N, C-alpha and C positions, 0 to 999 in steps of 0.2 A: 480776285486778288486774294481773296478767304479762303477760296478753294485751293490755290496754290499753296497756303502756308497750311492747312490740313494737312495734302498731300503730303508736305516736307513731313510735318509731325508724326506721321503714318509711319512714315520709310524710316525716321530716328527710333520710333519706339518697335518696330520690327528687328532693326539692326541690333538694339541693345537687348532684347531677345534672344536673338541669334547668338549675338556674342556670351552673353551669360549661358546660355546653355553650352556652346564651346567650350566657354572656361571649366563649366562644371564637369563635363564630359573629361575632359584633360585631366584636371582632379583627379576622375576616377581613375583614370589611366594608370597616372602617375602613382595613387595611392596602392593600386594593384599591382603595379610594379615592382613596389617598396616591400607591400607584404609578400609578394613571390619570395624576393630575393632573402628579406630578412628572416619572416616567420616560416614560410616554406622552403629556403633555399638549401638548408642541410640536408634536408629530405632527397629533393630534386637533385643534389647534387651526389648523395651515396647512390641513389637508384640509376643515375649516368654513369657511376663510376664500376655499377655492378651489371649495367645494361649492353650488350655488345652483338654486331653481326659474326654469328659465328656457325661453326658446323657443329651438329650431335650426332654421333656417331648411331648407327642403327643399331637395335638389339638381333645379335646371329643368332641363326635359327638353329634347332635343335636336333640329335641326330638319334635314333630309334631303333630298337631291335624288331626281327619279325612277330613279336609277341606284343609292342608296342613299350617294353622295356627302353627305360632313357638312358643311354649309354653316355651321350655328351651332351650339356646344357650350358647355357652363359649365366653366370652366377655373378651378380653388382659385389664390388668392393670399390673399397676406396683408400687411398693413399693419402695419410694426414699432415696438414703442413699448417703454415703460419704466416700471414704478411706481416713480417714487422713494421714495414713503415707506419701501421696503424700506430704501431705502439711510441714513437718519437716524433710526430707531430706537433702535439703541446704539452704544456706540461700535464693538462687534465688528461692526456691519454699516457703520459707514463706513469701519473699516479694511478690512473685504471689496469695499465699493466703488472703494477705491483702487486696491489688489491689482488689480483687473480691469478697471480703465477702460483701460488701454494695448492690453491684448488685444482686450479689446471693440471697441474703436473701428476697430484695424487692422482685424477682420474682418468689422464694419460696412461700412467703407468699401471694401472689396475685394466686398461685396453690392450693396451700392447706387450703387457708382460715384461716392461722395462724398470729398473729403480728410479722412482722418480727424482734422487738427487742427480742421476745421471741425465736424465730428463731436461732439470732446471737447468744444470751446466751447458748443455746444450743449446739451450734458447738463451740464456744468458750470455754464452759468448759469442752467439752470432749475431745479437741486438748491438753487443759491443761494438762487433766489425762494422756493422752498418753505420753505428755513429761515427767511427774512426771515416769512414771514405765521405760521409758527408762534411763533416769537419774539414777535410783536404781540400772539397770540393767548393764548398765554400772560398777557403783559404785562396785560391787558386783565380786569379784576374784572366788566364784565357782558356776558353771553354770546351777548347780543344784537348787540355790536359788531364781533363776529369775522370775520374774512374767510375767504373759502372759500379752501381751500389745494388750489393747483393741484399735484396729486401726480400725475398722468399726463402724459407728453411722448410724442407722438408723432414719432419720432425722423425719420421719412419721411413724405412725404405722398403719396410713389407708391409702391402696392405691389409685391409680389415674388412671382415664380413659385416653386410647390412645390419645384423641382429648386433653386434658388436657397437655401429654406429649410432643405433637408437638408443641403445643402455647408455653410453655417453652424452645424448643430448637430453636422458632424463633423468639422469643422477647428477649431473655437473650442476654445481650452482654457480651463479655468475654475479657479480657485482659490480649494478650499473649505476653511472654518477645519476644523482637525483638534484632537483630544484631545491634549493633552502626556501624554508618556511620566513613567513614575514618576522617571528622572533629570532631564529638563525641570521636571516640575514642584517638586522640590528646589532644582533651580540660581536658580527665580525665585522661592521663597522666602527663599533665602539672601542675593540680590541685593535683593529687597522692591520687584520689577516685576511690572507683567504683560505677557505678551507674546503677540502670536496668531501663531499656525504654521496653515500651509497646506499643503495638498496638491493636485495637478493632475491635471487628468482631462479627456477630453472633456466638451464641454456636456450632451452627448444621455445621459448617466450620471447628471447634475445633475437635481435638482427644480425645474421652469421658474420655480414661484412662490416659491421661493428666492431666484432671481435677480433679480424684479424684470419682466424681459422677459414681452411679451406679443407673439404673434402674431395678428391680429385675422385671419379669415377673412373677406375681401370677396368680395361676388358680381361676379363677371365674366364679362362673353359673347366666345367669342372666333369671329373669322368667319375659316376657314380660307382661303377665298377672297378675304381683302379687301374691298373695297368693291362687289364683284359683286352686284347686287340688291339693296345696300344698303337702298333703301328699303321694298324690298316686305317684306324680312324684318326690316326694324323694329331697334328698339331699346329699351333699359332703362331705366329709373330707380331707384336704391335707395329705397324708402319705410320708414320709420321705425317700426315699430312697439313697443310698451311689453309687455315680460314682467312675469310678477307682480310682480316687484323693483322695477317702473319703471324697468328700464333700457331701451335703445332698442336695437333688434335690428334691423338693415337685413334687411331680404327685396326682394329683385329681381319689379319688375313690369314689364308691357309698357308702353311707352309710344306707338310707333307701330306700322302694320305688322303683320306676323302676330304677331310678338310680344304686341303689344295685344289684338290682335282672338282669339285663344287661351291668353290671360292664364290664365284659369280652368284649362287642361287641360295648360299649360307647369308651372303654379309647385308644383304637387304640394300635398303637406299637409305643416306644420310638425310637430317633435314638441314635444313638455312634459312636462314632468318634471321630477327631480332630476338634476344633470348636475355632474360633478366634470372641474375643469381637469387634464388631463394635455397637457403640453409645447403650449400653445396651441392644444389641441381639444379638446372635448368629450365624455364618455362618459358614457351613462346610468349611475347608480349600480343602477338597479332593470332588469333586461333583458327588462321586461315588453315587447310589441310595442307596444303602445300607446302609447308614448314616444318610440318611434322615427319620425322622420321619415320621409314615404312622396315616393319623387321623382315630377317630372312625370313625363306622359306625351311620346313620343314623337312629332313630327310627321313626316310620308312627304308632301313636297311636291310638284307636277308638274313643276315647273324642272327644265327641263336644260341643264346648268350649261354645257355645250359651245355651246349655242343661246344662252343668255344671254350668253356673253363674244363671240360674233360679233355680234349685236343690240348690244351695248352701244358695239364698237367700230365698227359701221357709224353707228349714230346719233351716237357723238361726233366721228367725222370731218366728219359733215352739218353740226352745229350750229355746228361750228368754222368751216367753210367758209363757210356761208351766215350766220355772226353772228345765230342765231336765239337768242331769249330764254329759249326752252326747247326740248324737244324731246320725243317719244313714241314707243316703238315695243313692240307686243306681237305674239307669236307663237301664235296657238291650233292645239290640235290639232282638226282641222275633225269627227271623228266622235264622240270624247269631250268638247269641250270644254274641255280642258285646258290651262292656260296653261303652254308650253313658256319661255316666255322675257319678261320684261316690263322694259321702261329709261324710266325718266325723266331728263332730264339739263335741269338749270337752271342759269342764266347767272349768275356771282356778283360776279365781277371778271376784267376782261383778257380773258386767253382762256379762263380756267378753268369748269370745268363739274363742278356736285357733282349727286350723286341724291340729292336732301334735300325732295323734293316727290311728293304722288303725283298726278303731274297726272291718269295714265291714267283711274284711280279719282274722285277727289276733283274734277275741274274738269270745270265745263258751259261747253260755249260750242258757239257756231252752226257747226255741223259743213260747211256751205257746198255745193259740186257734190255730194260724195258722198253726201248726202241727197237725190239726183234719182233714185236706184233706186227710193227708197221713194216718190215721187211717182209714175212710172212702174209700180210695180205694185200701187198703188192705183185708177189709171186704167184698167187693164188688167182688173183684177179689179171696176172699176164698171159698165165697158162693153164694148164689143164691136169697139171698133174696132181697126185694125190698126197692128203698128209702120209699114206702108207707106203708111199715111196720111199725107198734108202739113200741113206746118204752114208758113204765112208769118212769115221771119225779116227780112223786108228794110228795111233802114233802121238794123237792129240797138238797136232801142227801142222797150221797150212798156209803158206807164204810168210809173212811175220806176225800171223796170229798164232793163240796157243789155249787150250782148254785150260779152266782150273784141275781137272784129273789129267796129269801129263801125260798118261800111257794113252790120253782117248777113250772113247765108248765103243768102239768097233764099229762095225756097219748097223747102225739103226735108221729108223724109220724118221721122215723130218718131223713127225707130231714128237719122239721121241728126243730129237737132237732139239727142238724149243721148251720142253718142259725140264730138261736136264740144263738147258740152257746153255749149250754147245757152241762157242764161236765158231770153230772149225765145219760144223754142220750148217749152221747159220752164213757164214761166207761163201760155203762152196755152193752152197742152193742158189744164193743169189748172182754171184760170178757167172755159173751156168747160164741162167735165162737172162741177163741183163748187160754183159760185160761188151755187147754188140754194140748196146741203146742203154749208157749209164744215164743218159738224159730223160730218157720214159722214168727211171724211176724216181727221178726227181720229180718229173709231174705227177706221179701218183701219189708224192707226198703232199705238192697243191693241192690234188681233190681230198686227200684226208685232212686237208686245215694244218699241218705241221709246218710247210713253209709260207705260210701267208700271215700279215698281219692279223694281230688277235682280237687288237680293239678294246682291252679291257678297260673298264670306268674309271679306275683309280691312275695315278699318274706313271708313266714309264719313262724311265732315262732317255733322253736322246741317243740314238744310234741302235738300240736294245728292242726296236718297235718290232723289227724283223727276224726271223727265225736265221741262224746264218749254217746255208749248203752250198758246196760248190760244185758247181756246174763244170763240163769239161773246157768251158770257155774261161774258166777262173785261174788264175795263175799260181794258186795253191794246188790246182787239180795235178794226182798222180796217178800211175798205176794200182797205187797201194789205196786210193780213197775208196773205192766201193766196195771192195771188202771189209775196210775198216769202218764206212757208216752200215756195214750190215748189222753190227753189234754196236751201232749207237755212238760212235766217236767219229773224231773229223767233221764233227758239227756241234751247234751251240743252239738249245730252245731252253725257255724258261718254263719251270716245274707246272704251271698254268696252262700252259699249252699245252704238255703231255697229259696232264688230267684230263683236258678236255675231250682229247683224242680217244680215252681211253673211256671217257664217258659217252662218246657217242658210240661206240659199240655195246654198250650196258644199255644203251636207248635205243634199241634194237636199228642200229645204223644211221641215225639222223643226229646230225652234229648240231647242236646248241651253244651259242655264245655265253662263256659265262658271265654272272651280272652277279652286283653284290648292295647297287644300291637301286629300289624297286621304284620307288616314287616319291616326287617332292611335293609335299601338302603346303597349304593355307588352313589352319586349323583342319577342319574333316574336308576340305574343299582340295582335291587334287589338283593341282596346277600342271605336273609333270608326269604321265607313266612311262618309265623307261622300260619296260616291256615291250610296249609298242614299236619301238628301235631296235628290238633285241635281236639279231641276226639268228635265223632259224634255218637250213636245209630242209627244199621241199622233195627232194631226194636221199636215198643213204649214201653213204660214202662209199660203199661198194655193194656188190649182189648180194642177194641174199646167201646163197650157197656159200661164198665165202664165208660169210658171217657166222652162220652155224660152224663152220669147221674153226675157225679162230675163236667163237665163243668156246665151246668143248675143249679146245686146246688150254684157254686160260683156265677152266675150271679143272683141268687135270693136273696144274702143276701145282694147285692144293689136294690133289682127290688122288693121284696116280703114286703109287709107290716111291716113282723115282723123281718126281715133283719137289723143286728147290723148293717150296715152302709148304710140305707138306706137315711141317710142326706144327703150323697155326689153322688147321683144317678144324671147323667146330661144329659139335653135334649137333646146335640146335638152329643153324641156319648155314645155308652154303654158300661158300666166298669164291670167287675168280678172280685173277690176277697174274701179276708178272712179278718178280724181283730183278731188281739191275743191281747193276756192280761193275762202274767202271773207273780205270787207273786214271790216275791225276798226272796232269803232264808238268812239270819244271822246265819253261822255254819250250823245244823240243825232243827233251828227254822225260820217258816214263818216270814217275815214282814207286813207291812203293805204297803209298796211299791211296786210297778207294774213295769213290762217292757212291754211296750205298743207298738204294731205294726199294720201293716197294709200290707197286698201282693195282687198284682194285676194288670192284664193287659184290656189292649183295643187296638182299639175298639171288643167289641165281637164277630163281625161276621167276621173279618178276623184282628187277634190283630198282633199289631205292635210293640206297646211296654210291656215289665214287667217291672214294680217297686216295690222296698220296702222301707219303710218308718218305722223305727222304734226312739223308744226315750225310755231310760231310767231315772226310777222313775221321770216320769212328775206330776206335780200337776194343777188342774185345780187353776186358778187365781182368782177365786170369792171366792170359799169353802175352798179351801188350799187341800182338799183332792185328794186323789192317781187318776189319771185319766186313763180311760180305752183307746184302740186300739182305738174305735168307736169314741170318742170325743177328741182325742189328734192326734192318728198318723194321721187316714183317712184323715182328712182336707188336711193334708200336701200335701198326695198321689194325690187329689183332684185338689189343686191348682199347683203340677209340672204337672199334666199330663192334666192340662187345657195349661198351655203355652206351651207345649211339642207339645200338638195338634196345637197348633196356630205357632208354629215352622215348622211344616214338613205339606206344603201344599200337599202333595200326599194325605193325609187324609181327605181333605175338599171336598164337595161334590161339582159336578158341575153343576151351575145352568144354567136349561133348559126353554126357552121359544121361542116366536115365535120373530123375529127380524123383526122391522119396515122397512119398505122401506125407503130410504132416503127421497125420494118424501113427504112421509107423516109426518116424524118427520119436513122435513123444511116448511111443510104449516102449522105442527101446529106451528110454531116457526115464522111464516110470517112478523110478526112487531117485530121483534127482531133485536138488530143491526145488520147489516152485519157482520161487524169485530169480534162479538160476534162467530156468525155462522162458520167464517173462522176457528177461532181458535178449536173450539169445534169438528168441521168437522176434522182437520187436527190429534187431536189427536186421532178421533176414525178411522182415515183411512178411512171417506168418502166423497165424491167427494160433492162439491157445487156449485153454480153458484155466492154467494151473492159476489157481490163486494166494495159497498162502499153506504155511504147515497146519492149519488148520481143517485140512481137506487131506483124507487116507490117500495114497499116492497111487496112480491107478494103473490096472493089471489085479487079475483076478487073488483074492485075498488067501488063497488056499496055496498058491504056488510061491516058492520060493524066491524073492526078489535078489536083484542085481547091487550087491553091495559095494562092489569095489571101488575103491579110490574116495567112498564117502568117509567124512568124519567118525568119530565113536559117537556124539552127541547124536548129529543125523540117522545114523544107522542103528541107535534105540530108539530114535521118536518111530520108523519105519516099523521097525521089527514089532515095537510093543503094542502099536495099533492095529498088530494082525494078531498078536495074541501068542507072541514066540515069548520063551526064556533064554536070555541072552547070558552067555559067558565067554570074556573077551583077556587077552592076553599080548602084552605090550602095549605101545603106545603109538599115538599119530594117526593113520591112515586104512582101511582097512586092506591087504592085502590079499588074505584070503578068506573062505568061510567052510563050514563043516559040511552043510548042504548046499547041492548045486542047486542055481538058479536055473528057476521054470520048473522044479520036481516039486510032487505033492507029499510030502512025508505025513507019515501016521502021526509022528512024536512031534511036538513044535519045540524044540530043543536045539539050540544053534551056537558053536562056538566061531569067535572071530578073532584071528591073526591080523592084529598091528603092525604098524611099522613108521 
């Protein structure tokens, strides 16, 4: 019985202990809940309001020139806004808002460049509108009739740079509500009042979400060289992407040029996950790598910023001078196919030209007489004729074609027909050998890469990928097609396609695909090398015999007395090329407007660069008549070539000659100031023993020194140290002396003439 009683007591005591423990544990949990809700609640609520699962755009990759100069980069900019709902939640918020309004608008004015009064009015008007909508919604019994509350105000539509944002945070003083002291609370209670008290501190020490201010990161692309190569580099647009909360996030996408064609590599990978807004920027709550955005790759182009600059300057001067509708200029490195400069200038109004359309790649036109090179290559490949064979151009007309010389050039060689750019001569030769097999001519054009897809890296408009030629099966083919094609009409090719063809001729017959983006890198690591996929022919586009013939003909276009481009011949280096002039059509009718061009390469002995220049509808500024390729486009080629030649030191000749021994030139300058000798010797890394005016100048003291060019003071020092008695006339420097230099006079008297 006693044992049973003791067992019940033990069970009872244990139950009491467990119950007491559970009670204490429950009280602790309840206390913690109360503490979190009442004490930490506002902080957690604020963090919850500023925490969301969202998309963070990646930093877009940079674009560089061939020497590493920055062409395009992403610069962080911010659009300033304010969440007005923060200012109207409670009376304390309203008091807080008005306390900071003056300081806020004054510093916003300095940052945005707008009057503080204008900004103040804009904010107050938006806040009043919000209050009106809120009052209206509260008065409605049917929530379906509620209006959307305009809570967010974009203070300035223009974004600001990071430096301005940093300055704003450092300079703006912000008033925060502080707790009253016991004495202040006692005073408020005695007076039966509610008073808000503030403390001032720099804005960067205040939680940004508590102010209502927001600095939205705006994607922005900056071009350090402004409009240089602007069209080929391209532009970006902001594409809106919905994050998991349904909010729109602006992600930068390429819309034109390299930005568009290489968007997949430049754009990077957006970050995803839970992020916290700290002072206008988002920080991941979870440091997992998968949540971080991955920056885009950097593109390293083949563009040379100096060559691009001189190319654009020369083209701009030409299109203005000849009042052309648009102009194109491209500089290609012959051996590599790298585009070093590309300019497209389009007339928009008055004398304003802009680089806003990619004429070099996207526009297919009839190339005109520059195409005669392909005509000759096909003929020489197909037949055994010689460039010295004759063709009759008498009368200057053949079928529907005519020469610029109305009476023709008479009976001339095929070589002369080419360098004079005779339409009649070219057409007769082509028809004679291809009239029975016109499609064979197209086959040769495909062999020359003139009829196949170029596959250039920068975007090509749909439908413009392939050149346009008419085979016999084409609905537009007629008896006029073959002779018309011989002079570069009744076809359409891009300027870049023609340039790559000429570049093959300059490159010993080996065709190479043009390239403008060389590598894609992440830091110094090459992620993609585009030269590895660049198309290069393993065999020449024509025989060596044909190549030598056409290369000689291209050179004679400038060096022969009858060449159409003889006016741009350069005495410092040799150029080869061909002028082109094609009449434009208005529907099916020819007009009096020309498409003028010149394509060539230099130096002839070892070509380094191939250049194309074309002008659409150029007009002679003196006569108002349409200008030919030889008078309008060729001089632009010469100007660009001269400047490119000056920039590339590898093409300059090495000066050769016998170097003077140091003692020889020092003896010749024996009467010069020793400090001058020291300076010259140091510049050329030559030893000299000249030490100062305290030393008698070099050379025999018996011989008369050469004093020409010396000042009177220096001449007197030299002569008096040698015992001469000096008289002089005039002022300035010695221009003549009575005793010849190098002689040994019996009497040491000398007269100097100064000027």
